[in-house]
C-alpha positions in Angstrom: -8.6 91.3 35.9 -5.7 89.5 37.4 -3.0 91.1 39.6 -0.5 91.2 36.9 -2.7 93.2 34.6 -3.3 95.8 37.4 0.4 96.0 38.2 1.2 96.8 34.4 -1.4 99.6 34.4 0.4 101.4 37.2 3.6 101.7 35.3 3.5 104.9 33.1 5.2 104.5 29.8 7.2 107.1 27.8 7.5 106.4 24.0 10.4 108.0 22.2 10.6 108.4 18.4 13.6 108.0 16.1 15.6 110.3 13.8 13.3 112.8 12.0 10.2 111.1 13.3 7.4 112.6 15.5 4.7 111.0 17.5 2.8 109.5 14.6 4.8 106.3 14.0 4.4 105.4 17.7 0.6 106.0 17.7 -0.4 102.2 16.8 1.8 101.1 19.6 0.3 103.5 22.0 -3.2 102.4 20.9 -2.3 98.7 21.6 -1.3 99.6 25.2 -4.6 101.6 25.6 -6.4 98.5 24.5 -4.4 96.4 26.9 -5.7 98.6 29.9 -3.2 101.4 30.3 -4.9 104.7 30.9 -4.5 107.5 28.5 -2.9 109.7 31.2 -0.3 107.1 31.9 1.1 107.2 28.4 3.3 109.9 26.9 5.1 110.3 23.6 8.0 112.7 23.2 7.9 115.2 20.4 11.4 116.6 19.8 11.8 120.3 19.0 14.4 119.5 16.4 13.7 116.0 15.1 17.2 115.6 13.4 19.0 117.4 16.2 21.6 116.3 18.7 21.0 113.4 21.1 22.3 115.7 23.9 19.4 118.0 23.5 16.9 115.1 23.0 18.1 113.5 26.2 17.2 116.8 28.0 13.7 116.8 26.4 13.1 113.2 27.4 14.1 114.0 31.0 11.4 116.8 30.9 8.6 114.4 29.6 9.5 111.7 32.1 9.4 114.3 34.9 6.1 115.6 33.7 4.5 112.1 33.5 5.7 111.3 37.0 4.0 114.4 38.2 0.7 113.7 36.5 0.6 110.1 37.6 2.1 110.3 41.0 4.4 107.3 40.2 8.0 107.3 41.2 9.2 105.4 38.1 8.3 105.0 34.5 9.0 102.6 31.6 10.6 103.8 28.4 10.2 102.5 24.8 12.6 104.1 22.4 12.7 103.5 18.7 15.7 103.9 16.5 17.9 107.0 17.4 15.6 107.8 20.3 17.4 104.9 22.1 20.7 106.8 21.8 19.3 109.9 23.6 17.8 107.5 26.2 21.1 105.8 26.9 22.6 109.3 27.4 20.0 110.3 29.8 20.3 107.1 31.7 23.8 107.7 32.5 22.8 110.4 35.0 21.8 108.9 38.4 19.0 111.4 39.0 17.3 110.4 35.8 18.0 106.7 35.9 16.4 106.4 39.3 13.0 107.4 37.9 13.1 104.6 35.2 11.8 101.1 36.0 12.9 99.6 32.7 13.6 100.4 29.1 13.2 98.7 25.7 14.9 99.7 22.6 13.4 99.0 19.1 15.9 99.0 16.3 18.4 101.3 18.0 21.8 101.8 16.3 23.7 101.3 19.6 27.0 101.1 17.7 26.0 103.4 14.9 24.8 102.8 11.4 26.2 103.4 7.9 22.9 104.8 6.8 23.6 107.9 8.9 26.0 109.0 6.3 23.0 109.8 4.1 21.2 111.8 6.8 21.5 115.4 8.0 21.5 117.2 11.2 23.6 116.6 14.3 21.7 113.5 15.2 22.7 111.9 11.9 26.3 112.9 12.5 26.2 111.4 15.9 24.8 108.0 14.6 27.8 107.4 12.3 29.9 104.4 13.5 32.9 105.6 15.8 31.5 109.0 16.1 32.8 111.1 19.0 29.2 110.9 20.6 29.0 107.0 20.3 32.5 106.6 21.7 31.4 108.8 24.7 28.2 106.8 25.1 30.1 103.5 25.0 32.0 104.7 28.0 28.9 105.3 30.1 27.6 102.3 31.9 24.0 101.3 31.9 22.6 101.1 35.5 22.7 97.5 36.6 19.4 98.0 38.6 17.4 99.1 35.5 16.4 96.1 33.2 16.5 96.7 29.5 16.1 94.7 26.3 16.9 95.2 22.7 14.3 94.3 20.0 15.7 93.8 16.5 14.5 92.7 13.1 16.3 90.4 10.5 14.7 92.6 7.8 16.6 95.7 9.2 17.5 98.3 6.5 18.2 101.4 8.6 20.6 100.0 11.2 23.6 98.6 9.3 25.4 96.5 10.3 22.4 94.8 11.7 24.4 93.6 14.9 24.6 97.3 15.9 20.9 97.0 17.2 22.0 94.2 19.7 24.1 95.1 22.8 26.2 92.3 24.2 24.9 90.6 27.3 21.4 92.3 27.0 18.2 90.4 26.6 17.1 90.5 23.1 13.9 89.8 21.1 13.8 89.0 17.3 10.9 90.7 15.5 10.4 88.8 12.3 8.6 90.2 9.3 9.1 93.8 10.2 11.1 96.5 8.5 12.9 99.2 10.7 10.0 101.6 10.3 7.3 98.9 10.9 8.7 97.7 14.2 6.4 99.9 16.4 3.4 98.6 14.4 4.3 94.9 14.7 2.0 92.7 16.9 5.0 90.8 18.0 6.8 93.9 19.1 3.8 94.7 21.3 3.8 91.2 22.6 7.4 91.5 23.7 7.0 94.8 25.2 3.8 93.8 27.1 5.5 90.8 28.6 8.5 92.9 29.5 6.6 95.8 31.2 4.2 93.3 33.0 7.3 91.8 34.7 8.4 95.2 36.1 7.7 96.5 39.5 5.9 99.8 39.5 
């Protein structure tokens, strides 16, 4: 194995599901990382207690999982992969310096950074927070992403859950277009994994 591969294995990864989802949609992505050399104990998937609940509560649960993974692996920092609404809770957690210092980098898959019209059809506090111009999103907009932590946005032109589609792309942030993938299929897409693999290979553990 080359040195780049070894470096990637040393970066634990936390995978975060979207609104109403559990770990299952992220299982194929987790399996791809296992096949690429990540050890099972270096991979964690968040399972929210209230899957449609507030991003504020989800941010606290993400912090718990990140802390637990760091203790298990002995690593100071982890990588984060957040799908859909899970990215909003991640961004909220990242606004706290104590948390952001434990993150090496974060990738967002189809996250409605500026909200989505589809949220008007959802339920729970999480759906209300995803509505464009919600109080939560306005607050999140005012919180800066830590400059020392690299991040990227993955988006699909076949997006049906994040509307308008431009909401999945933050200005000035590196982006990757995932073709032939609906919103819910993004974690399963081989191109998604290729982009994520390259991104996390480039991070220092």
